[in-house]
All heavy atoms as TSV, in Angstrom:
chain	resi	resn	atom	element	x	y	z
A	1	MET	N	N	189.651	200.054	90.756
A	1	MET	CA	C	190.142	200.428	92.066
A	1	MET	C	C	190.241	201.949	92.133
A	1	MET	O	O	190.620	202.605	91.178
A	1	MET	CB	C	191.513	199.790	92.309
A	1	MET	CG	C	192.116	200.185	93.628
A	1	MET	SD	S	193.638	199.344	94.095
A	1	MET	CE	C	194.725	199.727	92.750
A	2	LYS	N	N	189.895	202.492	93.283
A	2	LYS	CA	C	189.978	203.931	93.496
A	2	LYS	C	C	191.150	204.246	94.415
A	2	LYS	O	O	191.537	203.430	95.248
A	2	LYS	CB	C	188.689	204.453	94.112
A	2	LYS	CG	C	187.510	204.364	93.179
A	2	LYS	CD	C	186.369	205.167	93.714
A	2	LYS	CE	C	186.085	206.210	92.680
A	2	LYS	NZ	N	185.142	207.207	93.066
A	3	VAL	N	N	191.687	205.442	94.245
A	3	VAL	CA	C	192.767	205.925	95.110
A	3	VAL	C	C	192.402	207.299	95.637
A	3	VAL	O	O	191.693	208.072	94.986
A	3	VAL	CB	C	194.123	205.985	94.370
A	3	VAL	CG1	C	194.625	204.609	94.045
A	3	VAL	CG2	C	194.050	206.836	93.127
A	4	ARG	N	N	192.890	207.586	96.829
A	4	ARG	CA	C	192.728	208.903	97.446
A	4	ARG	C	C	194.099	209.571	97.411
A	4	ARG	O	O	195.070	209.048	97.948
A	4	ARG	CB	C	192.240	208.747	98.880
A	4	ARG	CG	C	191.995	210.061	99.582
A	4	ARG	CD	C	191.428	209.873	100.973
A	4	ARG	NE	N	190.080	209.292	100.877
A	4	ARG	CZ	C	189.657	208.259	101.607
A	4	ARG	NH1	N	190.457	207.688	102.484
A	4	ARG	NH2	N	188.435	207.812	101.466
A	5	VAL	N	N	194.169	210.733	96.774
A	5	VAL	CA	C	195.431	211.453	96.596
A	5	VAL	C	C	195.382	212.723	97.433
A	5	VAL	O	O	194.440	213.507	97.322
A	5	VAL	CB	C	195.641	211.813	95.104
A	5	VAL	CG1	C	196.960	212.516	94.905
A	5	VAL	CG2	C	195.567	210.570	94.231
A	6	THR	N	N	196.400	212.924	98.273
A	6	THR	CA	C	196.473	214.090	99.140
A	6	THR	C	C	197.791	214.815	98.906
A	6	THR	O	O	198.855	214.179	98.901
A	6	THR	CB	C	196.390	213.671	100.623
A	6	THR	OG1	O	195.216	212.897	100.818
A	6	THR	CG2	C	196.375	214.879	101.546
A	7	GLN	N	N	197.732	216.133	98.724
A	7	GLN	CA	C	198.957	216.909	98.559
A	7	GLN	C	C	199.567	217.148	99.935
A	7	GLN	O	O	198.927	217.708	100.815
A	7	GLN	CB	C	198.657	218.238	97.869
A	7	GLN	CG	C	199.906	219.039	97.590
A	7	GLN	CD	C	199.624	220.299	96.795
A	7	GLN	OE1	O	198.516	220.511	96.319
A	7	GLN	NE2	N	200.637	221.131	96.672
A	8	ILE	N	N	200.824	216.718	100.104
A	8	ILE	CA	C	201.490	216.867	101.400
A	8	ILE	C	C	202.670	217.833	101.348
A	8	ILE	O	O	203.258	218.143	102.371
A	8	ILE	CB	C	201.972	215.508	101.945
A	8	ILE	CG1	C	202.919	214.843	100.986
A	8	ILE	CG2	C	200.793	214.622	102.279
A	8	ILE	CD1	C	203.675	213.673	101.562
A	9	LYS	N	N	203.036	218.275	100.137
A	9	LYS	CA	C	204.166	219.186	99.989
A	9	LYS	C	C	203.825	220.202	98.912
A	9	LYS	O	O	203.136	219.887	97.943
A	9	LYS	CB	C	205.418	218.389	99.607
A	9	LYS	CG	C	206.703	219.134	99.756
A	9	LYS	CD	C	207.896	218.219	99.587
A	9	LYS	CE	C	209.183	219.010	99.709
A	9	LYS	NZ	N	210.340	218.205	99.381
A	10	SER	N	N	204.313	221.415	99.072
A	10	SER	CA	C	204.017	222.489	98.135
A	10	SER	C	C	204.737	222.290	96.807
A	10	SER	O	O	205.837	221.731	96.759
A	10	SER	CB	C	204.442	223.825	98.742
A	10	SER	OG	O	204.306	224.856	97.800
A	11	GLY	N	N	204.125	222.776	95.734
A	11	GLY	CA	C	204.740	222.718	94.415
A	11	GLY	C	C	205.709	223.863	94.158
A	11	GLY	O	O	206.371	223.899	93.120
A	12	ILE	N	N	205.818	224.785	95.114
A	12	ILE	CA	C	206.720	225.929	94.949
A	12	ILE	C	C	208.156	225.425	94.839
A	12	ILE	O	O	208.615	224.611	95.639
A	12	ILE	CB	C	206.587	226.915	96.132
A	12	ILE	CG1	C	205.202	227.532	96.134
A	12	ILE	CG2	C	207.672	227.995	96.079
A	12	ILE	CD1	C	204.905	228.376	97.357
A	13	GLY	N	N	208.864	225.930	93.835
A	13	GLY	CA	C	210.258	225.555	93.653
A	13	GLY	C	C	210.436	224.341	92.760
A	13	GLY	O	O	211.564	223.938	92.480
A	14	TYR	N	N	209.338	223.755	92.290
A	14	TYR	CA	C	209.396	222.607	91.394
A	14	TYR	C	C	209.027	223.054	89.987
A	14	TYR	O	O	208.397	224.096	89.802
A	14	TYR	CB	C	208.454	221.495	91.881
A	14	TYR	CG	C	208.967	220.821	93.131
A	14	TYR	CD1	C	208.555	221.242	94.391
A	14	TYR	CD2	C	209.887	219.799	93.057
A	14	TYR	CE1	C	209.041	220.638	95.535
A	14	TYR	CE2	C	210.386	219.188	94.189
A	14	TYR	CZ	C	209.962	219.612	95.427
A	14	TYR	OH	O	210.463	219.011	96.557
A	15	PRO	N	N	209.421	222.289	88.973
A	15	PRO	CA	C	209.137	222.690	87.588
A	15	PRO	C	C	207.644	222.882	87.319
A	15	PRO	O	O	206.788	222.261	87.960
A	15	PRO	CB	C	209.674	221.520	86.764
A	15	PRO	CG	C	210.689	220.867	87.640
A	15	PRO	CD	C	210.189	221.054	89.045
A	16	LEU	N	N	207.345	223.737	86.360
A	16	LEU	CA	C	205.970	224.048	85.992
A	16	LEU	C	C	205.189	222.789	85.634
A	16	LEU	O	O	204.016	222.669	85.980
A	16	LEU	CB	C	205.962	225.034	84.818
A	16	LEU	CG	C	204.588	225.441	84.292
A	16	LEU	CD1	C	203.786	226.127	85.386
A	16	LEU	CD2	C	204.737	226.334	83.078
A	17	ARG	N	N	205.818	221.831	84.961
A	17	ARG	CA	C	205.124	220.598	84.575
A	17	ARG	C	C	204.587	219.862	85.801
A	17	ARG	O	O	203.504	219.291	85.766
A	17	ARG	CB	C	206.060	219.651	83.804
A	17	ARG	CG	C	206.478	220.116	82.426
A	17	ARG	CD	C	205.366	220.007	81.391
A	17	ARG	NE	N	204.891	218.668	81.161
A	17	ARG	CZ	C	205.269	217.886	80.166
A	17	ARG	NH1	N	206.167	218.300	79.297
A	17	ARG	NH2	N	204.753	216.684	80.024
A	18	GLN	N	N	205.351	219.866	86.893
A	18	GLN	CA	C	204.903	219.181	88.104
A	18	GLN	C	C	203.745	219.947	88.751
A	18	GLN	O	O	202.796	219.334	89.247
A	18	GLN	CB	C	206.060	219.008	89.079
A	18	GLN	CG	C	207.084	218.012	88.558
A	18	GLN	CD	C	208.233	217.790	89.505
A	18	GLN	OE1	O	208.155	218.102	90.683
A	18	GLN	NE2	N	209.315	217.235	88.985
A	19	LYS	N	N	203.788	221.262	88.723
A	19	LYS	CA	C	202.682	222.056	89.256
A	19	LYS	C	C	201.417	221.816	88.435
A	19	LYS	O	O	200.323	221.681	88.986
A	19	LYS	CB	C	203.029	223.543	89.225
A	19	LYS	CG	C	204.157	223.926	90.168
A	19	LYS	CD	C	204.483	225.389	90.028
A	19	LYS	CE	C	205.785	225.716	90.707
A	19	LYS	NZ	N	206.158	227.104	90.546
A	20	GLN	N	N	201.565	221.735	87.124
A	20	GLN	CA	C	200.423	221.470	86.255
A	20	GLN	C	C	199.853	220.079	86.497
A	20	GLN	O	O	198.642	219.882	86.425
A	20	GLN	CB	C	200.818	221.635	84.784
A	20	GLN	CG	C	201.105	223.074	84.418
A	20	GLN	CD	C	201.700	223.215	83.034
A	20	GLN	OE1	O	202.298	222.292	82.487
A	20	GLN	NE2	N	201.535	224.396	82.446
A	21	THR	N	N	200.712	219.121	86.809
A	21	THR	CA	C	200.251	217.770	87.111
A	21	THR	C	C	199.437	217.759	88.394
A	21	THR	O	O	198.399	217.095	88.472
A	21	THR	CB	C	201.446	216.794	87.215
A	21	THR	OG1	O	202.169	216.825	85.982
A	21	THR	CG2	C	200.979	215.381	87.481
A	22	LEU	N	N	199.871	218.513	89.409
A	22	LEU	CA	C	199.085	218.630	90.638
A	22	LEU	C	C	197.708	219.194	90.325
A	22	LEU	O	O	196.698	218.693	90.823
A	22	LEU	CB	C	199.792	219.530	91.661
A	22	LEU	CG	C	201.025	218.958	92.349
A	22	LEU	CD1	C	201.697	220.029	93.196
A	22	LEU	CD2	C	200.676	217.749	93.190
A	23	TRP	N	N	197.658	220.227	89.493
A	23	TRP	CA	C	196.372	220.834	89.120
A	23	TRP	C	C	195.512	219.832	88.369
A	23	TRP	O	O	194.303	219.775	88.556
A	23	TRP	CB	C	196.611	222.090	88.289
A	23	TRP	CG	C	196.788	223.294	89.154
A	23	TRP	CD1	C	197.877	223.584	89.933
A	23	TRP	CD2	C	195.850	224.333	89.372
A	23	TRP	NE1	N	197.659	224.766	90.604
A	23	TRP	CE2	C	196.436	225.240	90.281
A	23	TRP	CE3	C	194.579	224.599	88.874
A	23	TRP	CZ2	C	195.777	226.382	90.704
A	23	TRP	CZ3	C	193.925	225.734	89.290
A	23	TRP	CH2	C	194.525	226.618	90.211
A	24	SER	N	N	196.132	219.033	87.483
A	24	SER	CA	C	195.388	218.032	86.717
A	24	SER	C	C	194.787	216.968	87.626
A	24	SER	O	O	193.730	216.408	87.320
A	24	SER	CB	C	196.299	217.365	85.694
A	24	SER	OG	O	196.743	218.303	84.755
A	25	LEU	N	N	195.455	216.692	88.734
A	25	LEU	CA	C	194.925	215.743	89.715
A	25	LEU	C	C	193.849	216.396	90.586
A	25	LEU	O	O	193.234	215.725	91.409
A	25	LEU	CB	C	196.058	215.217	90.599
A	25	LEU	CG	C	196.998	214.208	89.948
A	25	LEU	CD1	C	198.217	213.970	90.831
A	25	LEU	CD2	C	196.277	212.901	89.662
A	26	GLY	N	N	193.637	217.701	90.422
A	26	GLY	CA	C	192.602	218.401	91.186
A	26	GLY	C	C	193.096	218.944	92.507
A	26	GLY	O	O	192.293	219.326	93.361
A	27	LEU	N	N	194.406	218.983	92.683
A	27	LEU	CA	C	194.984	219.444	93.954
A	27	LEU	C	C	195.405	220.900	93.815
A	27	LEU	O	O	196.345	221.225	93.107
A	27	LEU	CB	C	196.179	218.562	94.341
A	27	LEU	CG	C	195.853	217.082	94.479
A	27	LEU	CD1	C	197.124	216.274	94.692
A	27	LEU	CD2	C	194.874	216.844	95.598
A	28	ARG	N	N	194.680	221.779	94.489
A	28	ARG	CA	C	194.944	223.213	94.389
A	28	ARG	C	C	195.639	223.764	95.634
A	28	ARG	O	O	196.316	224.776	95.568
A	28	ARG	CB	C	193.634	223.985	94.206
A	28	ARG	CG	C	192.723	223.474	93.110
A	28	ARG	CD	C	193.308	223.727	91.731
A	28	ARG	NE	N	192.299	223.606	90.699
A	28	ARG	CZ	C	192.197	222.555	89.876
A	28	ARG	NH1	N	193.015	221.533	89.988
A	28	ARG	NH2	N	191.276	222.538	88.936
A	29	LYS	N	N	195.438	223.104	96.795
A	29	LYS	CA	C	195.972	223.605	98.062
A	29	LYS	C	C	196.631	222.470	98.835
A	29	LYS	O	O	196.372	221.300	98.585
A	29	LYS	CB	C	194.836	224.164	98.924
A	29	LYS	CG	C	194.069	225.297	98.297
A	29	LYS	CD	C	192.946	225.719	99.217
A	29	LYS	CE	C	192.171	226.870	98.611
A	29	LYS	NZ	N	191.089	227.303	99.511
A	30	MET	N	N	197.436	222.851	99.798
A	30	MET	CA	C	198.069	221.876	100.684
A	30	MET	C	C	197.006	221.097	101.454
A	30	MET	O	O	195.990	221.666	101.859
A	30	MET	CB	C	198.982	222.588	101.685
A	30	MET	CG	C	200.230	223.164	101.057
A	30	MET	SD	S	201.388	221.893	100.605
A	30	MET	CE	C	201.745	221.218	102.188
A	31	HIS	N	N	197.231	219.828	101.659
A	31	HIS	CA	C	196.381	218.931	102.434
A	31	HIS	C	C	195.000	218.732	101.815
A	31	HIS	O	O	194.099	218.244	102.491
A	31	HIS	CB	C	196.268	219.380	103.891
A	31	HIS	CG	C	197.608	219.595	104.525
A	31	HIS	ND1	N	198.468	218.555	104.809
A	31	HIS	CD2	C	198.261	220.721	104.878
A	31	HIS	CE1	C	199.583	219.042	105.333
A	31	HIS	NE2	N	199.483	220.350	105.387
A	32	GLN	N	N	194.856	219.112	100.548
A	32	GLN	CA	C	193.601	218.861	99.845
A	32	GLN	C	C	193.612	217.418	99.353
A	32	GLN	O	O	194.647	216.889	98.952
A	32	GLN	CB	C	193.460	219.821	98.671
A	32	GLN	CG	C	192.120	219.741	97.985
A	32	GLN	CD	C	191.974	220.775	96.890
A	32	GLN	OE1	O	192.949	221.392	96.486
A	32	GLN	NE2	N	190.759	220.943	96.421
A	33	THR	N	N	192.453	216.769	99.380
A	33	THR	CA	C	192.338	215.365	99.001
A	33	THR	C	C	191.324	215.204	97.877
A	33	THR	O	O	190.274	215.839	97.887
A	33	THR	CB	C	191.883	214.527	100.216
A	33	THR	OG1	O	192.867	214.672	101.241
A	33	THR	CG2	C	191.759	213.064	99.859
A	34	LYS	N	N	191.661	214.351	96.902
A	34	LYS	CA	C	190.760	214.027	95.803
A	34	LYS	C	C	190.780	212.514	95.599
A	34	LYS	O	O	191.793	211.859	95.840
A	34	LYS	CB	C	191.200	214.690	94.494
A	34	LYS	CG	C	191.054	216.183	94.468
A	34	LYS	CD	C	189.611	216.586	94.416
A	34	LYS	CE	C	189.490	218.087	94.373
A	34	LYS	NZ	N	188.146	218.542	94.192
A	35	GLU	N	N	189.658	211.981	95.145
A	35	GLU	CA	C	189.573	210.557	94.836
A	35	GLU	C	C	189.496	210.392	93.327
A	35	GLU	O	O	188.801	211.144	92.640
A	35	GLU	CB	C	188.339	209.945	95.496
A	35	GLU	CG	C	188.433	209.934	96.998
A	35	GLU	CD	C	187.234	209.290	97.665
A	35	GLU	OE1	O	186.337	208.789	96.948
A	35	GLU	OE2	O	187.199	209.298	98.905
A	36	HIS	N	N	190.242	209.404	92.819
A	36	HIS	CA	C	190.289	209.121	91.385
A	36	HIS	C	C	190.188	207.629	91.156
A	36	HIS	O	O	190.653	206.828	91.983
A	36	HIS	CB	C	191.612	209.600	90.778
A	36	HIS	CG	C	191.801	211.087	90.789
A	36	HIS	ND1	N	191.193	211.915	89.888
A	36	HIS	CD2	C	192.531	211.883	91.604
A	36	HIS	CE1	C	191.541	213.160	90.136
A	36	HIS	NE2	N	192.349	213.173	91.193
A	37	GLU	N	N	189.617	207.262	90.019
A	37	GLU	CA	C	189.674	205.878	89.559
A	37	GLU	C	C	191.096	205.665	89.038
A	37	GLU	O	O	191.631	206.516	88.318
A	37	GLU	CB	C	188.650	205.665	88.431
A	37	GLU	CG	C	188.433	204.228	88.074
A	37	GLU	CD	C	187.800	203.410	89.192
A	37	GLU	OE1	O	186.907	203.922	89.892
A	37	GLU	OE2	O	188.219	202.253	89.361
A	38	LEU	N	N	191.728	204.557	89.412
A	38	LEU	CA	C	193.124	204.329	89.038
A	38	LEU	C	C	193.197	203.819	87.603
A	38	LEU	O	O	193.001	202.641	87.333
A	38	LEU	CB	C	193.796	203.347	90.001
A	38	LEU	CG	C	195.303	203.219	89.850
A	38	LEU	CD1	C	195.978	204.566	90.095
A	38	LEU	CD2	C	195.863	202.188	90.805
A	39	THR	N	N	193.464	204.736	86.683
A	39	THR	CA	C	193.647	204.414	85.271
A	39	THR	C	C	195.128	204.572	84.950
A	39	THR	O	O	195.872	205.158	85.748
A	39	THR	CB	C	192.820	205.370	84.386
A	39	THR	OG1	O	193.312	206.704	84.595
A	39	THR	CG2	C	191.337	205.298	84.715
A	40	PRO	N	N	195.582	204.096	83.800
A	40	PRO	CA	C	196.994	204.304	83.448
A	40	PRO	C	C	197.383	205.780	83.407
A	40	PRO	O	O	198.506	206.133	83.774
A	40	PRO	CB	C	197.104	203.667	82.057
A	40	PRO	CG	C	196.034	202.634	82.030
A	40	PRO	CD	C	194.906	203.215	82.849
A	41	GLN	N	N	196.455	206.647	83.008
A	41	GLN	CA	C	196.757	208.079	82.945
A	41	GLN	C	C	196.955	208.660	84.349
A	41	GLN	O	O	197.903	209.412	84.587
A	41	GLN	CB	C	195.621	208.843	82.235
A	41	GLN	CG	C	195.481	208.505	80.782
A	41	GLN	CD	C	194.674	207.236	80.515
A	41	GLN	OE1	O	194.098	206.654	81.436
A	41	GLN	NE2	N	194.639	206.800	79.278
A	42	ILE	N	N	196.077	208.314	85.260
A	42	ILE	CA	C	196.190	208.797	86.639
A	42	ILE	C	C	197.444	208.223	87.295
A	42	ILE	O	O	198.168	208.935	88.002
A	42	ILE	CB	C	194.928	208.435	87.458
A	42	ILE	CG1	C	193.691	209.145	86.887
A	42	ILE	CG2	C	195.114	208.773	88.932
A	42	ILE	CD1	C	193.702	210.651	87.013
A	43	GLN	N	N	197.745	206.947	87.042
A	43	GLN	CA	C	198.946	206.329	87.610
A	43	GLN	C	C	200.195	207.048	87.126
A	43	GLN	O	O	201.127	207.277	87.896
A	43	GLN	CB	C	199.015	204.845	87.228
A	43	GLN	CG	C	200.204	204.120	87.844
A	43	GLN	CD	C	200.160	204.107	89.363
A	43	GLN	OE1	O	199.158	203.712	89.937
A	43	GLN	NE2	N	201.231	204.524	89.999
A	44	GLY	N	N	200.229	207.446	85.855
A	44	GLY	CA	C	201.370	208.188	85.323
A	44	GLY	C	C	201.538	209.534	86.002
A	44	GLY	O	O	202.653	209.950	86.323
A	45	MET	N	N	200.417	210.229	86.244
A	45	MET	CA	C	200.482	211.526	86.928
A	45	MET	C	C	200.971	211.350	88.362
A	45	MET	O	O	201.785	212.139	88.848
A	45	MET	CB	C	199.113	212.205	86.922
A	45	MET	CG	C	198.710	212.755	85.596
A	45	MET	SD	S	197.258	213.798	85.749
A	45	MET	CE	C	196.028	212.736	85.043
A	46	ILE	N	N	200.485	210.310	89.027
A	46	ILE	CA	C	200.906	210.035	90.403
A	46	ILE	C	C	202.408	209.768	90.453
A	46	ILE	O	O	203.110	210.270	91.327
A	46	ILE	CB	C	200.110	208.849	90.981
A	46	ILE	CG1	C	198.665	209.289	91.252
A	46	ILE	CG2	C	200.767	208.302	92.246
A	46	ILE	CD1	C	197.726	208.159	91.622
A	47	ASP	N	N	202.918	209.004	89.482
A	47	ASP	CA	C	204.354	208.696	89.447
A	47	ASP	C	C	205.207	209.949	89.255
A	47	ASP	O	O	206.310	210.040	89.795
A	47	ASP	CB	C	204.656	207.690	88.335
A	47	ASP	CG	C	204.116	206.309	88.634
A	47	ASP	OD1	O	203.809	206.021	89.819
A	47	ASP	OD2	O	204.002	205.504	87.685
A	48	LYS	N	N	204.697	210.936	88.509
A	48	LYS	CA	C	205.462	212.159	88.240
A	48	LYS	C	C	205.592	213.062	89.466
A	48	LYS	O	O	206.562	213.816	89.567
A	48	LYS	CB	C	204.806	212.966	87.108
A	48	LYS	CG	C	204.887	212.312	85.753
A	48	LYS	CD	C	206.292	212.290	85.223
A	48	LYS	CE	C	206.330	211.695	83.830
A	48	LYS	NZ	N	207.684	211.556	83.334
A	49	VAL	N	N	204.612	213.017	90.368
A	49	VAL	CA	C	204.635	213.924	91.529
A	49	VAL	C	C	204.555	213.151	92.847
A	49	VAL	O	O	204.083	213.682	93.848
A	49	VAL	CB	C	203.508	214.985	91.443
A	49	VAL	CG1	C	203.754	215.949	90.304
A	49	VAL	CG2	C	202.149	214.327	91.329
A	50	LYS	N	N	205.043	211.924	92.860
A	50	LYS	CA	C	204.929	211.085	94.058
A	50	LYS	C	C	205.656	211.673	95.269
A	50	LYS	O	O	205.319	211.349	96.399
A	50	LYS	CB	C	205.416	209.665	93.784
A	50	LYS	CG	C	206.854	209.559	93.395
A	50	LYS	CD	C	207.203	208.154	92.987
A	50	LYS	CE	C	208.607	208.120	92.410
A	50	LYS	NZ	N	208.842	206.939	91.627
A	51	HIS	N	N	206.620	212.569	95.040
A	51	HIS	CA	C	207.336	213.210	96.138
A	51	HIS	C	C	206.531	214.357	96.764
A	51	HIS	O	O	206.907	214.874	97.812
A	51	HIS	CB	C	208.695	213.722	95.651
A	51	HIS	CG	C	208.607	214.600	94.453
A	51	HIS	ND1	N	208.304	214.104	93.192
A	51	HIS	CD2	C	208.753	215.929	94.305
A	51	HIS	CE1	C	208.287	215.110	92.334
A	51	HIS	NE2	N	208.551	216.219	92.982
A	52	LEU	N	N	205.424	214.739	96.136
A	52	LEU	CA	C	204.608	215.844	96.631
A	52	LEU	C	C	203.265	215.374	97.193
A	52	LEU	O	O	202.533	216.191	97.772
A	52	LEU	CB	C	204.332	216.845	95.502
A	52	LEU	CG	C	205.539	217.473	94.821
A	52	LEU	CD1	C	205.100	218.349	93.661
A	52	LEU	CD2	C	206.363	218.271	95.812
A	53	ILE	N	N	202.939	214.108	97.020
A	53	ILE	CA	C	201.606	213.619	97.392
A	53	ILE	C	C	201.674	212.341	98.226
A	53	ILE	O	O	202.723	211.700	98.299
A	53	ILE	CB	C	200.738	213.352	96.136
A	53	ILE	CG1	C	201.382	212.296	95.247
A	53	ILE	CG2	C	200.484	214.633	95.370
A	53	ILE	CD1	C	200.535	211.888	94.043
A	54	LYS	N	N	200.547	212.032	98.839
A	54	LYS	CA	C	200.363	210.761	99.549
A	54	LYS	C	C	199.200	210.060	98.864
A	54	LYS	O	O	198.175	210.682	98.573
A	54	LYS	CB	C	200.032	211.033	101.015
A	54	LYS	CG	C	199.738	209.772	101.820
A	54	LYS	CD	C	199.502	210.096	103.280
A	54	LYS	CE	C	198.155	210.767	103.449
A	54	LYS	NZ	N	197.731	210.938	104.840
A	55	VAL	N	N	199.357	208.749	98.592
A	55	VAL	CA	C	198.337	207.984	97.878
A	55	VAL	C	C	197.856	206.837	98.762
A	55	VAL	O	O	198.666	206.122	99.330
A	55	VAL	CB	C	198.912	207.420	96.556
A	55	VAL	CG1	C	197.848	206.646	95.807
A	55	VAL	CG2	C	199.480	208.527	95.692
A	56	GLU	N	N	196.528	206.698	98.873
A	56	GLU	CA	C	195.931	205.617	99.638
A	56	GLU	C	C	194.919	204.884	98.756
A	56	GLU	O	O	194.193	205.523	97.997
A	56	GLU	CB	C	195.176	206.161	100.851
A	56	GLU	CG	C	195.994	207.050	101.766
A	56	GLU	CD	C	195.096	207.762	102.749
A	56	GLU	OE1	O	194.522	207.077	103.626
A	56	GLU	OE2	O	194.945	208.988	102.615
A	57	GLU	N	N	194.883	203.567	98.869
A	57	GLU	CA	C	193.886	202.777	98.147
A	57	GLU	C	C	192.558	202.834	98.879
A	57	GLU	O	O	192.506	202.890	100.105
A	57	GLU	CB	C	194.318	201.316	98.052
A	57	GLU	CG	C	195.452	201.068	97.108
A	57	GLU	CD	C	195.754	199.595	96.963
A	57	GLU	OE1	O	194.867	198.757	97.251
A	57	GLU	OE2	O	196.876	199.288	96.569
A	58	ILE	N	N	191.463	202.831	98.108
A	58	ILE	CA	C	190.125	202.809	98.674
A	58	ILE	C	C	189.451	201.556	98.165
A	58	ILE	O	O	189.467	201.277	96.972
A	58	ILE	CB	C	189.305	204.045	98.222
A	58	ILE	CG1	C	190.008	205.325	98.592
A	58	ILE	CG2	C	187.915	203.984	98.816
A	58	ILE	CD1	C	189.365	206.540	98.019
A	59	ASN	N	N	188.842	200.806	99.063
A	59	ASN	CA	C	188.148	199.587	98.650
A	59	ASN	C	C	186.695	199.847	98.386
A	59	ASN	O	O	186.041	200.659	98.844
A	59	ASN	CB	C	188.271	198.489	99.708
A	59	ASN	CG	C	189.713	198.019	99.799
A	59	ASN	OD1	O	190.444	198.076	98.813
A	59	ASN	ND2	N	190.123	197.564	100.957
C-alpha cells in the first residue's frame, strides 16, 4: 500500500529529531507532498511527526 504524505505545519520550534524526520520523509517545504510505500520504517516516521503532516492512502 502507498501513502501520500503532505507537510501541513512548519517544523520551526520543534525538536531537531522531528525536523530530521520530516527531511527523511522527503519534506523540505510547507505543502510539499511525497509518496511512499508503507513499510514499518515509514509508519514509524509518520507516527513521530503526525502533528505536522497529513497522510492519505493511495490505491
